[in-house]
C-alpha positions in Angstrom: 36.5 27.5 85.8 38.7 29.4 88.4 37.1 32.0 90.5 40.2 34.2 90.3 42.1 34.6 87.0 45.9 34.9 87.0 47.0 38.4 86.8 49.1 37.8 83.7 45.8 37.2 81.8 45.2 40.9 82.0 48.5 42.6 81.1 46.9 46.0 80.2 44.8 46.0 83.3 47.8 45.2 85.4 49.7 48.2 83.8 46.6 50.3 84.6 46.6 49.2 88.2 50.3 49.9 88.6 50.0 53.5 87.4 46.4 54.1 88.5 47.2 57.3 90.4 48.7 58.9 87.4 45.9 57.8 85.0 43.0 58.6 87.3 44.3 61.9 88.4 45.0 62.7 84.7 41.4 61.7 83.9 40.0 64.0 86.7 42.1 66.9 85.5 41.0 66.3 81.9 37.3 66.3 82.7 37.7 69.4 84.8 39.8 71.1 82.1 37.2 70.3 79.4 34.4 71.8 81.5 36.4 74.9 82.4 37.4 75.3 78.7 33.8 75.0 77.7 32.8 77.7 80.1 35.6 79.9 78.9 34.5 79.5 75.2 30.9 80.5 76.2 32.3 83.4 78.3 30.6 81.9 81.3 32.0 82.3 84.9 34.3 79.4 85.4 32.9 78.5 88.8 29.5 76.7 89.0 26.7 76.4 91.5 25.0 78.5 94.1 27.2 77.3 97.0 30.3 78.7 95.2 28.9 82.2 95.1 27.6 81.9 98.6 31.2 81.7 99.8 32.6 84.2 97.4 29.9 86.8 98.5 31.2 86.4 102.1 28.1 84.4 103.0 25.9 87.5 102.9 23.7 88.1 104.8 25.1 85.4 107.2 28.0 85.7 109.6 31.1 84.8 107.8 32.1 81.8 109.8 32.4 79.2 107.0 36.0 78.0 106.3 35.8 78.6 102.6 34.4 82.1 103.1 37.4 82.9 105.3 39.8 81.3 102.8 38.6 83.4 99.9 39.0 86.6 101.9 42.7 85.9 101.5 42.8 84.2 98.1 41.6 86.4 95.1 38.3 85.4 93.6 39.9 85.2 90.2 41.8 82.1 91.3 38.8 80.4 92.9 38.1 78.1 89.9 41.5 76.3 90.5 40.5 75.3 94.1 37.8 72.6 93.3 39.9 70.4 90.9 43.0 70.7 93.1 40.8 69.7 96.1 39.5 66.7 94.2 43.1 65.6 93.3 44.0 66.0 97.0 41.1 63.8 98.0 42.2 61.1 95.5 45.8 61.1 96.6 44.9 61.0 100.3 42.5 58.1 99.6 45.3 56.1 98.0 47.5 56.8 100.9 44.8 55.6 103.3 44.0 52.6 101.1 47.6 51.5 101.3 47.6 51.8 105.1 44.4 49.8 105.7 45.2 47.3 102.9 42.3 48.0 100.5 43.0 45.8 97.4 44.4 47.6 94.3 41.4 46.6 92.1 38.9 47.9 94.6 40.8 51.1 95.2 41.0 51.7 91.4 37.3 51.2 91.0 36.4 53.4 93.9 38.4 56.3 92.5 37.2 55.6 88.9 33.5 55.7 90.0 34.2 58.7 92.2 35.6 60.6 89.2 32.7 59.6 86.9 29.9 60.3 89.5 28.0 63.5 88.8 28.0 64.5 92.5 31.8 64.6 92.4 32.1 65.9 88.9 30.2 68.9 90.1 32.3 69.3 93.2 35.4 69.4 91.0 34.0 72.5 89.3 32.3 74.2 92.3 33.3 75.2 95.8 32.0 72.6 98.2 32.4 72.5 102.0 31.6 68.8 102.0 34.6 68.2 99.7 36.8 70.1 102.1 35.3 68.0 104.9 36.3 64.8 103.1 39.8 66.1 102.4 40.4 67.1 106.0 38.9 63.8 107.3 41.2 61.8 105.0 44.1 63.9 106.0 43.4 63.3 109.7 42.9 59.5 109.1 46.2 59.3 107.4 48.1 61.1 110.1 46.3 59.0 112.8 47.6 55.8 111.2 51.2 57.1 111.0 52.1 56.0 114.5 51.9 56.8 118.2 54.2 59.8 118.2 52.6 61.6 115.3 48.9 61.0 116.0 48.5 64.3 117.8 49.0 66.1 114.5 45.6 64.6 113.5 43.9 67.0 115.9 44.1 69.9 113.5 42.5 68.4 110.4 39.8 66.7 112.4 39.0 69.9 114.3 38.8 71.9 111.1 36.6 69.2 109.5 34.2 69.5 112.5 33.7 73.2 111.7 31.7 72.7 108.5 28.2 72.1 109.9 26.5 70.2 112.8 25.7 67.1 110.7 29.2 66.5 109.4 30.6 67.2 112.9 28.3 64.6 114.4 29.2 62.2 111.6 32.9 62.6 112.3 32.4 62.3 116.1 30.3 59.1 115.7 32.7 57.6 113.2 35.8 58.2 115.3 34.0 56.9 118.4 33.1 53.7 116.7 36.7 53.3 115.3 38.4 53.9 118.7 36.2 51.9 121.0 34.1 49.1 119.4 36.7 48.5 116.6 40.1 49.2 118.1 39.1 48.9 121.8 41.5 51.7 122.6 42.2 52.6 126.2 44.6 55.5 125.4 44.1 59.1 126.4 44.3 60.5 122.8 40.9 59.3 121.6 39.2 61.1 124.6 41.1 64.3 123.8 40.2 64.2 120.2 36.5 63.4 120.7 36.2 66.1 123.4 37.9 68.6 121.1 35.5 67.8 118.2 32.5 68.0 120.6 33.7 71.4 121.8 34.0 72.7 118.3 30.6 71.3 117.4 28.9 73.1 120.4 30.8 76.4 119.8 29.9 76.3 116.1 26.2 75.6 116.7 25.7 77.7 119.8 27.9 80.8 119.2 28.4 80.9 115.4 24.9 79.6 114.7 26.1 77.0 112.3 23.2 75.2 110.6 22.5 71.5 111.3 22.7 70.8 107.6 24.6 73.1 105.2 22.4 74.2 102.3 20.5 73.4 100.2 21.5 76.0 97.7 18.8 75.1 95.2 15.2 73.9 95.2 15.1 70.2 96.3 13.7 67.4 94.2 14.1 64.2 96.3 14.1 61.7 93.4 15.9 63.7 90.8 18.6 65.0 93.1 19.7 61.4 93.8 19.5 60.0 90.2 21.5 62.2 87.9 20.0 60.6 84.8 16.7 62.3 85.7 18.3 65.7 84.9 19.5 66.9 88.3 22.6 69.0 88.9 24.1 66.3 91.1 23.5 62.7 92.1 24.5 59.3 90.9 23.9 57.4 87.6 21.4 54.6 87.6 24.1 52.0 86.6 26.2 53.0 89.7 23.1 52.5 91.8 22.6 49.0 90.3 26.2 48.1 91.1 25.8 49.5 94.6 22.8 47.2 95.2 24.9 44.2 94.1 27.6 45.4 96.4 25.2 45.7 99.3 23.8 42.2 98.7 27.4 40.8 98.4 28.4 42.6 101.7 25.3 41.1 103.3 26.2 37.6 102.3 29.7 38.1 103.6 28.3 39.5 106.8 30.2 42.8 106.3 27.3 44.9 107.4 27.7 45.9 111.1 28.7 49.4 110.1 27.4 49.5 106.6 23.7 49.4 107.3 23.7 52.1 110.1 25.8 54.4 107.8 23.3 53.8 104.9 20.4 54.5 107.1 21.9 57.8 108.4 22.8 59.0 104.9 19.3 58.2 103.5 17.5 59.9 106.4 19.8 62.9 106.1 19.2 63.0 102.3 15.4 63.0 102.9 15.7 66.0 105.2 18.2 67.9 103.0 19.3 66.8 99.5 22.5 68.7 99.7 23.8 65.7 101.8 23.6 63.6 98.6 27.4 64.1 98.8 27.7 61.5 101.6 25.1 59.1 100.2 26.9 59.3 96.8 30.2 58.5 98.5 28.7 55.3 100.1 27.1 54.3 96.8 30.5 54.7 95.0 32.1 52.4 97.6 29.3 49.8 97.3 29.4 50.0 93.5 33.1 49.2 93.5 32.5 46.3 95.9 29.7 45.1 93.6 31.9 45.3 90.5 34.7 43.4 92.1 32.3 40.7 93.2 31.0 40.3 89.7 34.6 40.1 88.3 35.5 37.4 90.9 32.3 35.3 90.5 32.6 32.0 88.7 30.6 32.4 85.4 29.7 29.4 83.2 29.8 31.8 80.2 32.8 34.1 80.4 31.6 36.1 77.4 28.4 36.9 79.2 30.3 38.1 82.2 32.6 40.4 80.1 29.6 41.8 78.2 27.8 42.5 81.5 30.8 44.3 83.0 31.4 46.3 79.8 27.8 47.3 79.7 27.9 48.5 83.3 31.2 50.5 82.7 29.7 52.0 79.6 26.5 52.9 81.4 28.5 54.7 84.1 30.6 56.5 81.5 27.6 57.5 79.5 25.9 59.0 82.6 29.1 61.0 83.2 29.4 62.2 79.5 25.7 63.2 79.4 26.1 65.0 82.7 29.1 67.0 81.4 27.1 67.9 78.4 24.3 69.2 80.6 26.7 71.2 82.7 27.6 73.4 79.7 24.2 75.1 80.1 24.2 75.2 83.9 24.1 78.7 85.5 25.5 81.1 86.0 25.6 81.9 82.2 27.4 84.8 80.5 24.0 86.4 80.2 23.3 86.0 83.9 26.6 87.7 84.7 26.1 90.7 82.4 22.5 91.3 83.5 23.4 91.0 87.2 26.4 93.3 86.8 24.1 95.8 85.1 21.9 95.7 88.2 25.0 96.3 90.4 25.9 99.4 88.3 22.4 100.9 88.0 20.5 100.2 91.2 20.8 101.4 94.8 22.7 99.3 97.4 19.6 98.7 99.5 17.7 97.2 96.5 16.1 93.8 97.0 16.2 91.7 93.9 13.6 89.0 93.1 14.4 86.0 90.9 14.2 82.2 91.0 15.6 80.8 94.3 18.5 79.2 92.3 19.6 82.6 91.2 19.8 84.1 94.7 23.5 83.4 95.2 24.5 84.8 91.8 22.6 88.0 92.7 24.5 88.3 96.0 27.8 88.0 94.2 27.5 89.6 90.8 24.8 92.2 91.5 26.0 92.7 95.1 22.4 93.1 96.1 20.2 91.4 98.7 18.3 88.5 97.1 14.7 87.9 98.3 15.4 84.2 98.8 18.2 82.4 100.7 17.3 78.8 100.6 20.1 77.7 103.0 18.6 79.8 105.8 14.9 78.9 105.9 14.2 76.5 103.0 10.6 75.7 103.7 9.6 79.4 104.0 11.5 80.6 101.0 10.4 77.7 98.8 6.8 78.3 99.6 7.2 82.1 99.1 8.7 81.5 95.7 5.8 79.3 94.7 3.3 81.9 95.9 5.0 84.7 93.9 5.6 82.9 90.7 2.3 81.0 90.6 0.1 84.0 91.5 -2.8 84.5 89.0 -3.9 87.9 90.1 -2.3 91.2 91.0 -4.1 91.4 94.4 -2.2 88.1 95.3 1.1 89.2 93.9 1.5 92.8 94.8 1.2 92.3 98.6 3.9 89.7 98.5 6.3 92.0 96.5 5.6 94.9 98.9 6.0 92.8 102.0 9.4 91.6 100.8 10.4 95.1 99.6 11.0 94.0 96.1 12.1 96.8 93.8 14.0 94.9 91.1 13.1 91.6 89.3 15.6 89.5 87.4 14.1 87.1 84.8 16.7 84.6 83.6 16.5 82.6 80.4 15.7 79.4 82.4 12.8 81.2 84.1 11.4 82.4 80.8 11.5 78.8 79.6 9.9 77.3 82.7 7.2 79.9 83.7 4.1 80.1 81.6 4.1 83.2 79.3 0.4 83.7 79.1 -0.6 83.4 82.7 0.7 83.8 86.3 3.9 85.9 87.0 5.2 86.6 83.4 1.7 87.6 82.3 1.3 90.0 85.3 4.4 91.8 84.3 2.3 93.7 81.8 0.8 95.7 84.6 1.7 99.4 84.6 3.5 99.1 88.0 6.3 97.1 86.3 8.8 98.7 84.0 11.3 96.9 81.7 14.8 98.3 82.4 17.1 95.9 80.6 16.6 93.0 78.3 18.3 90.5 76.0 16.9 87.5 74.2 17.6 85.4 77.3 17.2 87.8 80.3 15.2 90.7 81.5 15.4 93.2 84.4 12.2 94.8 85.6 11.5 97.4 88.3 8.5 97.2 90.5 6.9 100.4 91.9 5.6 99.9 95.4 2.3 101.5 96.3 2.8 104.9 98.0 
């Protein structure tokens, strides 16, 4: 049996490959439109995720140095929901342009983009504001300009310098990647690489030393190391288990073909970064998508003694990846902020003083900053370990003499209990039970949300 089948054996697939940009961009827009329409029907805010509302609230209480924060000082918030899907389309089109320049085979390019679209990490970034998505777009833009020719390569300075503005980790990633490309790979002796690398290093130092950029951006939610990687375990992001299986096959195939000099260091860096901060799952997911595409191509091109078995296995893998995406989209319909969250938090904005500190689950902190325009007790992206431990101490306190000093120390006067908190916290003990104390007063309630006041000891 031939290892490679003639292309005319697959006329429909050849048609799909020929027009893959149109079909895949259409698929991305369809998935985004369905999610946005679902949010609209539920009267939910169209944007999702804490990171989105961190930028829209001008990064309070942080200095507003983030590129997306500055961007949405010019662009109206009402149009913000259009930015993520358009950014994702831009990433896909720039990837295709780069793939053509560096001769990535059509089949592999198609599978990379298909898996990208169906991966929960990137489904989420097509519905939420994401600095790492912006970083990827700018990096792809810079890479495309860099490969245009000698006279135009200086135009690559702008997108690369903007990309290095996101956070210290992504700037170091860009700096290291370009250094490897220019010197060990291209063995360049030109002046331009030095100028570019010095420029990126200067932005990195300025951002970290003067603007106090964090090493890792985020996280904007409580971290769960295993669940945040494998989306089928119920996380808000991550990669499906079938994509991970294909990525393992792609890694083994790359190892056998000795295509690992850059692959293994990149994998090690992304895994270590993920263990420190699960928000960097974006980069690890991107590498998994590339490896999964390589694994799928390798399975297609292998010589199978039973072609039916091969076709069944490939179909099963595709269906598995698709099922993970569909299940994730279904879960997203209930992901905050909900319509109830918005109404309750806007009630707080209208009925409380500006200096009010609002306590809620850490995941709700960024919605509080935007919709209620009040200071949240938690800001996970600033001091994750401290705020995570503080949230555990508060919401798991059994006695008022444990709870009240924590509330007073953090100047809590308003408490927002979301529907998700009511489902997760035990009703007959700990925090929800202690709300029966006379120093708490119920101010606003619906079936799925409550707003309480806390009276500090005089």
